[in-house]
C-alpha positions as MATLAB code, in Angstrom:
seq = 'MLHMLFRMMPAPVKRLLSMSSRQRWHETRASLWVLPAIYIIIASLLSIVSFWIEFSLRPGWTLLSAFTTEYSLTQTMYSTMLSGVLTLNAFTFNSMLMVLTNMSNQFTPRVLINFISNRRTQHAIGIFNLCFFYLLIVFFFLDSSISQYTIFPIAGILMTALSVLNFILFINHATKWMQAPSITTDMKKQSEERILNTLHYDLEKYRADNPNHLRLSYLPQKEQDRAHKVACETSGYLQIIDFGKLIQEAQKDGIVLQLHCHIGDFLLPDLTLFSYWTTEETSVDQVDEQKYRRMLFLGDRQNEIQDLSFGVQKLKDIAVKAVANDEPGTLKDTLYQLIDLLLSIAKVTSFTPYLSDGENTLRIVMKQEYFSDYLYTAFGHISVYVKNDPVLTNMLLETLVLLARSLPEDKKSICWHYGQVVAQSFAEKFAYEFEQRSFYTHLHTLSVEARDPKTFQKLVQEFIEKGTLPASYGEKRGS';
ca = [
     -17.624   31.029    0.131;
     -17.094   27.286    0.513;
     -14.690   27.328   -2.433;
     -12.588   30.067   -0.800;
     -12.591   28.177    2.492;
     -11.447   25.013    0.719;
      -8.566   26.861   -0.987;
      -7.387   28.239    2.378;
      -7.170   24.790    3.963;
      -3.763   23.078    4.363;
      -2.894   20.553    1.648;
      -3.173   17.491    3.956;
      -6.681   18.568    5.027;
      -7.774   19.134    1.416;
      -6.352   15.744    0.549;
      -8.387   14.048    3.273;
     -11.558   15.878    2.225;
     -11.011   14.719   -1.367;
     -11.161   11.061   -0.283;
     -14.151    8.843    0.168;
     -14.971    7.835    3.745;
     -13.298    4.436    3.284;
     -10.155    5.952    1.783;
     -10.073    8.524    4.583;
     -10.286    5.714    7.162;
      -7.388    3.783    5.608;
      -5.237    6.919    5.345;
      -5.952    7.955    8.933;
      -5.154    4.483   10.256;
      -1.799    4.538    8.449;
      -0.773    7.896    9.977;
       1.703    7.650   12.838;
       0.133   10.294   15.063;
      -3.459    8.993   15.247;
      -3.088    5.886   17.426;
      -0.488    7.419   19.798;
      -2.789   10.446   20.193;
      -5.614    8.109   21.229;
      -3.321    6.509   23.799;
      -2.415    9.955   25.175;
      -6.119   10.720   25.610;
      -6.534    7.380   27.402;
      -3.584    8.305   29.659;
      -5.283   11.595   30.549;
      -8.539    9.823   31.394;
      -6.754    7.174   33.472;
      -4.892    9.834   35.428;
      -8.165   11.629   36.195;
      -9.750    8.355   37.316;
      -6.727    7.641   39.515;
      -7.003   11.131   41.006;
     -10.674   10.573   41.812;
     -10.050    7.153   43.358;
      -7.061    8.399   45.356;
      -8.813   11.356   46.950;
     -12.504   10.418   46.893;
     -12.304    6.832   48.151;
      -9.426    7.305   50.603;
     -11.283    5.828   53.645;
     -11.643    2.502   51.851;
      -7.885    1.948   51.332;
      -7.014    0.780   54.860;
      -6.492   -2.758   53.555;
      -3.786   -1.460   51.200;
      -1.764    0.262   53.891;
       1.275   -1.831   52.930;
       1.412    0.024   49.596;
       0.961    3.481   51.112;
       3.909    5.875   50.694;
       4.628    9.359   51.923;
       4.617   12.410   49.660;
       8.404   12.726   49.385;
       8.847    9.055   48.488;
       5.970    9.187   45.979;
       7.480   12.248   44.319;
      10.895   10.584   44.143;
       9.350    7.419   42.692;
       7.506    9.325   39.972;
      10.467   11.486   38.996;
      12.644    8.366   38.744;
      10.037    6.401   36.780;
       9.444    9.346   34.442;
      13.121    9.692   33.570;
      13.464    5.916   33.209;
      10.491    5.542   30.865;
      11.610    8.544   28.804;
      15.153    7.164   28.516;
      13.804    3.741   27.564;
      11.629    5.284   24.840;
      14.442    7.393   23.428;
      16.934    4.512   23.423;
      14.446    2.126   21.807;
      13.392    4.335   18.929;
      16.842    5.746   18.300;
      18.180    2.203   17.906;
      15.252    1.155   15.728;
      15.651    4.152   13.416;
      19.352    3.404   12.968;
      18.631   -0.223   12.081;
      15.761    0.746    9.770;
      17.966    3.303    8.017;
      20.473    0.557    7.244;
      17.663   -1.695    6.047;
      16.348    1.099    3.839;
      19.732    1.231    2.148;
      19.727   -2.548    1.743;
      16.165   -2.923    0.424;
      14.178    0.266   -0.251;
      13.489    3.549    1.609;
       9.829    2.537    1.765;
      10.729   -0.063    4.422;
      10.805    2.711    7.037;
       7.354    3.966    6.032;
       5.873    0.483    6.148;
       7.374   -0.236    9.562;
       6.050    3.010   11.007;
       2.557    2.438    9.562;
       2.430   -1.148   10.874;
      -0.349   -1.488   13.472;
       1.783   -3.341   16.035;
       4.453   -0.643   15.751;
       1.871    2.079   16.304;
       0.393    0.254   19.302;
       3.881   -0.060   20.807;
       4.524    3.666   20.341;
       1.074    4.398   21.753;
       1.699    2.314   24.897;
       5.011    4.119   25.487;
       3.131    7.426   25.238;
       0.375    6.108   27.510;
       2.854    5.225   30.259;
       4.879    8.423   29.961;
       1.959   10.854   29.885;
       0.158    9.045   32.699;
       3.241    9.350   34.911;
       3.720   12.978   33.854;
       0.132   14.038   34.583;
      -0.020   12.213   37.928;
       3.346   13.752   38.872;
       1.708   17.185   38.638;
      -1.262   15.921   40.672;
       1.015   15.264   43.664;
       0.309   17.733   46.458;
       2.662   18.358   49.376;
      -0.335   19.004   51.624;
      -1.292   15.324   51.244;
       0.999   13.275   53.444;
       0.287    9.771   52.109;
      -0.668    8.166   48.772;
      -1.909    4.677   47.956;
      -3.276    4.487   44.405;
      -0.637    6.710   42.776;
       2.341    4.526   43.807;
       0.585    1.320   42.756;
      -0.511    2.798   39.404;
       2.943    4.267   38.769;
       4.647    0.920   39.334;
       2.129   -0.825   37.060;
       2.667    1.753   34.305;
       6.434    1.396   34.541;
       6.127   -2.389   34.408;
       3.840   -2.064   31.373;
       6.426    0.149   29.671;
       9.208   -2.403   30.290;
       7.018   -5.273   29.058;
       6.095   -3.231   25.993;
       9.801   -2.631   25.352;
      10.473   -6.394   25.324;
       7.517   -7.118   23.036;
       8.460   -4.254   20.718;
      12.028   -5.519   20.336;
      10.641   -8.979   19.572;
       8.222   -7.524   17.002;
      10.913   -5.388   15.348;
      13.349   -8.315   15.160;
      10.790  -10.539   13.450;
       9.520   -7.785   11.156;
      13.003   -6.915    9.900;
      13.452  -10.322    8.291;
      13.052  -10.179    4.512;
       9.990  -12.500    4.292;
       8.193  -10.448    6.950;
       8.956   -7.188    5.136;
       7.632   -8.399    1.790;
       4.569  -10.063    3.344;
       3.732   -6.907    5.283;
       4.089   -4.765    2.156;
       1.822   -7.098    0.210;
      -0.826   -7.129    2.932;
      -0.817   -3.342    3.212;
      -1.181   -3.027   -0.551;
      -4.113   -5.448   -0.578;
      -5.821   -3.690    2.298;
      -5.308   -0.106    1.180;
      -5.617   -0.560   -2.583;
      -7.776   -3.537   -3.419;
     -10.425   -3.010   -0.742;
     -10.658    0.689   -1.558;
     -11.005    0.129   -5.300;
     -13.390   -2.771   -4.833;
     -15.877   -0.649   -2.886;
     -15.268    2.793   -4.424;
     -14.705    2.043   -8.124;
     -15.684   -1.441   -9.238;
     -19.401   -0.927   -8.573;
     -19.465    1.773  -11.273;
     -17.704   -0.265  -13.966;
     -19.700   -1.296  -17.048;
     -18.639   -4.501  -18.805;
     -20.213   -3.624  -22.153;
     -20.150    0.087  -23.105;
     -22.333   -0.519  -26.166;
     -25.281   -1.141  -23.846;
     -24.821    2.252  -22.161;
     -26.566    5.437  -23.158;
     -24.268    8.134  -24.643;
     -21.523    5.538  -25.260;
     -20.955    6.938  -28.763;
     -19.552   10.272  -27.551;
     -15.920    9.308  -26.762;
     -15.719    7.132  -29.887;
     -17.205    9.378  -32.559;
     -17.232   12.988  -31.375;
     -13.696   13.792  -30.245;
     -13.856   17.117  -32.080;
     -16.680   18.303  -29.791;
     -14.801   17.540  -26.582;
     -14.011   20.391  -24.185;
     -10.459   19.914  -22.888;
      -9.535   20.885  -19.325;
      -5.840   21.399  -18.521;
      -3.939   20.759  -15.316;
      -3.173   23.919  -13.313;
      -0.321   22.630  -11.133;
       2.342   19.943  -11.271;
       2.364   16.792   -9.176;
       1.346   13.152   -8.979;
      -2.299   12.312   -9.526;
      -3.014   10.654   -6.169;
      -6.781   10.410   -5.755;
      -9.864   10.626   -7.957;
     -13.230   10.879   -6.224;
     -15.100    8.693   -8.716;
     -18.348    8.729   -6.747;
     -18.617   12.529   -6.715;
     -17.419   12.780  -10.318;
     -20.218   10.484  -11.484;
     -22.751   12.244   -9.270;
     -21.853   15.715  -10.572;
     -21.586   14.521  -14.188;
     -25.065   13.023  -13.909;
     -26.393   16.243  -12.379;
     -24.837   18.383  -15.158;
     -25.671   15.850  -17.885;
     -22.111   15.499  -19.243;
     -19.671   12.682  -20.085;
     -16.022   12.866  -18.915;
     -12.899   11.223  -20.314;
      -9.761   11.055  -18.153;
      -6.430   11.502  -19.960;
      -4.118   10.143  -17.256;
      -3.731    7.235  -14.868;
      -3.661    7.500  -11.102;
       0.025    7.768  -10.199;
       0.997    9.722  -13.337;
       3.135   12.843  -12.911;
       1.431   15.855  -14.486;
       2.730   19.254  -15.536;
       0.754   22.486  -15.921;
      -1.221   22.846  -19.177;
      -1.305   19.092  -19.826;
      -4.820   17.855  -20.583;
      -6.330   16.469  -17.387;
      -9.711   15.421  -18.766;
     -12.209   16.150  -21.525;
     -15.978   16.370  -21.377;
     -18.944   16.422  -23.721;
     -22.225   18.247  -23.251;
     -25.368   16.367  -24.293;
     -29.058   16.964  -24.704;
     -29.286   16.182  -20.974;
     -26.936   19.029  -20.012;
     -28.788   21.165  -17.476;
     -26.333   24.086  -17.150;
     -25.292   26.789  -19.599;
     -21.679   26.779  -18.409;
     -20.032   23.700  -16.886;
     -18.041   24.499  -13.739;
     -14.700   22.994  -14.775;
     -13.031   24.029  -11.517;
     -15.508   21.882   -9.598;
     -14.329   18.794  -11.462;
     -10.654   19.750  -11.075;
     -11.092   19.697   -7.290;
     -12.191   16.050   -7.453;
      -8.796   15.045   -8.894;
      -6.202   15.559   -6.177;
      -2.531   16.106   -7.043;
       0.288   15.707   -4.518;
       4.066   15.787   -4.294;
       4.518   11.996   -4.071;
       2.933    8.734   -5.094;
       0.746    6.846   -2.665;
      -1.109    3.562   -2.812;
      -4.615    4.605   -1.802;
      -5.828    4.135   -5.379;
      -2.605    3.488   -7.292;
      -2.451   -0.241   -8.028;
       0.902   -0.098   -9.786;
       2.590    1.656   -6.857;
       1.966   -1.304   -4.551;
       3.484   -3.592   -7.188;
       6.408   -1.236   -7.701;
       7.347   -1.265   -3.995;
       7.803   -5.027   -4.025;
       9.608   -4.884   -7.355;
      12.167   -2.467   -5.877;
      13.005   -4.988   -3.142;
      13.377   -7.751   -5.734;
      15.798   -5.651   -7.795;
      17.836   -4.826   -4.675;
      17.900   -8.546   -3.796;
      19.372   -9.370   -7.212;
      21.953   -6.597   -6.881;
      22.905   -7.771   -3.365;
      23.107  -11.429   -4.501;
      20.310  -12.591   -2.192;
      18.345  -15.257   -4.110;
      16.305  -16.192   -1.039;
      14.995  -12.644   -0.663;
      14.287  -12.509   -4.395;
      12.263  -15.724   -4.223;
      10.174  -14.493   -1.274;
       9.529  -11.186   -3.022;
       8.510  -12.853   -6.290;
       5.976  -14.991   -4.424;
       4.450  -11.915   -2.774;
       4.385  -10.141   -6.141;
       2.381  -12.868   -7.854;
       0.035  -13.061   -4.863;
      -0.644   -9.326   -5.218;
      -1.022   -9.624   -9.005;
      -3.525  -12.439   -8.532;
      -5.547  -10.270   -6.145;
      -5.534   -7.442   -8.692;
      -6.717   -9.793  -11.436;
      -9.578  -11.037   -9.253;
     -10.787   -7.651   -8.014;
     -10.311   -5.411  -11.045;
     -12.141   -5.915  -14.343;
      -9.933   -3.396  -16.271;
     -13.004   -1.916  -17.996;
     -12.500    1.832  -18.520;
     -16.211    2.694  -18.655;
     -18.037    3.953  -15.552;
     -21.792    4.477  -15.504;
     -24.365    6.040  -13.190;
     -27.361    4.358  -11.632;
     -29.417    4.907  -14.797;
     -27.005    2.930  -17.004;
     -25.682    6.067  -18.688;
     -21.986    6.459  -19.503;
     -20.415    9.147  -17.312;
     -16.645    8.526  -17.175;
     -14.172    6.951  -19.581;
     -10.882    6.199  -17.856;
      -7.570    5.698  -19.591;
      -7.407    2.033  -20.606;
      -5.376   -0.313  -18.419;
      -4.453   -3.951  -18.984;
      -3.316   -6.745  -16.697;
      -0.180   -7.057  -18.833;
       0.791   -3.532  -17.719;
       0.961   -4.681  -14.106;
       2.849   -7.824  -15.078;
       5.440   -5.678  -16.847;
       5.651   -3.307  -13.848;
       6.329   -6.310  -11.619;
       8.830   -8.243  -13.733;
      10.133   -5.947  -16.485;
      13.011   -4.486  -14.491;
      13.752   -7.797  -12.760;
      14.072   -9.694  -16.063;
      16.821   -7.295  -17.168;
      18.867   -8.121  -14.060;
      18.432  -11.919  -14.180;
      19.107  -12.488  -17.891;
      22.727  -13.508  -17.219;
      21.916  -15.876  -14.351;
      20.359  -19.264  -15.244;
      19.217  -19.946  -11.666;
      17.416  -16.606  -11.310;
      15.945  -16.890  -14.815;
      14.453  -20.267  -13.906;
      13.198  -18.772  -10.652;
      11.365  -16.038  -12.568;
       9.885  -18.570  -15.009;
       8.743  -20.739  -12.093;
       6.981  -17.707  -10.625;
       5.169  -17.106  -13.919;
       4.080  -20.764  -13.961;
       2.554  -20.443  -10.484;
       0.739  -17.272  -11.505;
      -0.539  -18.755  -14.777;
      -2.003  -21.770  -12.974;
      -4.047  -19.487  -10.703;
      -5.209  -16.876  -13.230;
      -8.508  -17.016  -15.133;
      -8.356  -18.537  -18.613;
      -8.411  -15.186  -20.421;
      -5.189  -14.043  -18.685;
      -3.051  -17.210  -18.888;
      -1.731  -16.259  -22.335;
      -0.269  -13.058  -20.856;
       2.021  -15.110  -18.591;
       2.976  -17.324  -21.542;
       3.852  -14.316  -23.684;
       5.941  -12.792  -20.924;
       7.607  -16.154  -20.260;
       8.728  -16.200  -23.898;
      10.220  -12.718  -23.506;
      12.126  -13.751  -20.357;
      13.386  -16.951  -21.994;
      14.463  -15.240  -25.225;
      16.335  -12.546  -23.301;
      18.407  -15.181  -21.464;
      21.929  -14.486  -22.699;
      24.048  -17.258  -21.158;
      24.525  -21.029  -21.431;
      23.312  -23.588  -18.921;
      26.101  -25.246  -16.949;
      23.994  -28.124  -15.644;
      21.472  -30.446  -17.221;
      19.093  -29.795  -14.305;
      18.932  -26.107  -15.256;
      18.174  -26.989  -18.891;
      15.430  -29.380  -17.830;
      13.858  -26.799  -15.494;
      14.005  -24.152  -18.228;
      12.302  -26.490  -20.702;
       9.683  -27.678  -18.175;
       8.650  -24.180  -17.121;
       8.179  -23.055  -20.727;
       6.268  -26.226  -21.562;
       3.943  -25.717  -18.585;
       3.276  -22.101  -19.571;
       2.431  -23.159  -23.136;
       0.072  -25.863  -21.846;
      -1.704  -23.360  -19.595;
      -2.055  -20.988  -22.563;
      -2.952  -23.863  -24.935;
      -0.315  -22.835  -27.462;
       1.837  -25.914  -28.320;
       2.850  -24.656  -31.785;
       4.589  -21.562  -30.439;
       6.322  -23.723  -27.845;
       7.725  -26.038  -30.533;
       9.058  -23.053  -32.494;
      10.578  -21.618  -29.330;
      12.353  -24.881  -28.464;
      13.748  -25.089  -31.982;
      15.015  -21.525  -31.665;
      16.832  -22.362  -28.420;
      18.366  -25.477  -30.011;
      19.723  -23.371  -32.878;
      21.152  -20.845  -30.407;
      22.754  -23.615  -28.358;
      20.730  -22.837  -25.251;
      19.156  -26.313  -25.327;
      20.666  -29.516  -26.768;
      19.107  -31.193  -29.816;
      17.704  -33.981  -27.629;
      14.954  -31.634  -26.441;
      13.742  -31.227  -29.997;
      13.712  -35.005  -30.433;
      11.871  -35.389  -27.128;
       9.232  -32.986  -28.348;
       8.946  -34.741  -31.678;
       8.461  -38.143  -30.066;
];
């Protein structure tokens, strides 16, 4: 019965039910309709309170006789204020959408989504709705049998003033937000909040650093032939995995699961979604495979609730557009936000694919991920675009130096390796000695961080032979 009810639910509702409470909270907060709906409810309550004060406490308003207006004037005021607030709202958001559409073409279409999901934007939209719906509801409260009003005119003027003030603040917010540094910073912060916090609380607590110390750890390594494979039934992006429920149900059934795809992967029907092994602890004769399928939610687009690489990819898209539009300043800002996000990922995520239950028994084996994968996602496409520009190549190497200095010791060599790839792909000659010196210094710093001087010496010699660096740099190294 519950299964049939779940299948009849709309896809957005099923998606929300598939999330953990923390994921559901982040997704709800990012939706455009939630906060404005709350403001509309507040407007309804305020209008009821105003109605009660206006008609229940009328004898006490003799001191406010200067603000008292007749019915006809009050009705005219409210009809005028209603049309004015509605026109102001329409003009504001029509203009903003036009500007944001142009910015989407300049940077990435995801700019519009990030602006709409920004909390200050949602509060501004909510306040516009608050003012409009308050005026609308009170307008219908006006009664021709009541000759004079005191609270309604005062409240209407205050709401109109609030709407105008909100318009000014919203324009100021939109103007500041639409600057490139603000866009990239906002994207990075949203990725940290919606990805890193969610994974830290919903996934990292199940990770096991050493699978050899777990019970049943031998199954994925030695008994692949006994695995029961479960195929995907529909196509779409793997958006959410409810790891907590998966582990809970696997522990209850006494099985071990192995996932065959990453979050964010696009899946087609009949592709293997996951495998599982029964053990001596298995408590059921037939494992309900459909139950486990429902804990892996597929959708028609990528999102960043659990997808780490998607947050990195959004910033990378802006960096690529900045290179194409010849905007080195925007590229530099975006690279800084990228390495800040990568550093947060390195600190929060242990990249161990083994998840265990509370009894230290292996329950889930995820598809292996490495920090180098995220580094490639961030800089792989960018390095292709900057290989003919010495200034941008040095900028990318400088970014890798900053990241390497902040990373733990076990990940510094990854930046050094990628720095070698970027340097070796550089296809032009340096026009200025300053560019050569910066190129040499960045590579030297990366090699020092990775503690690999021998490879650095070979690399310098290679660049001297290619003519990228003069022979004096080899002599400098030798001395």
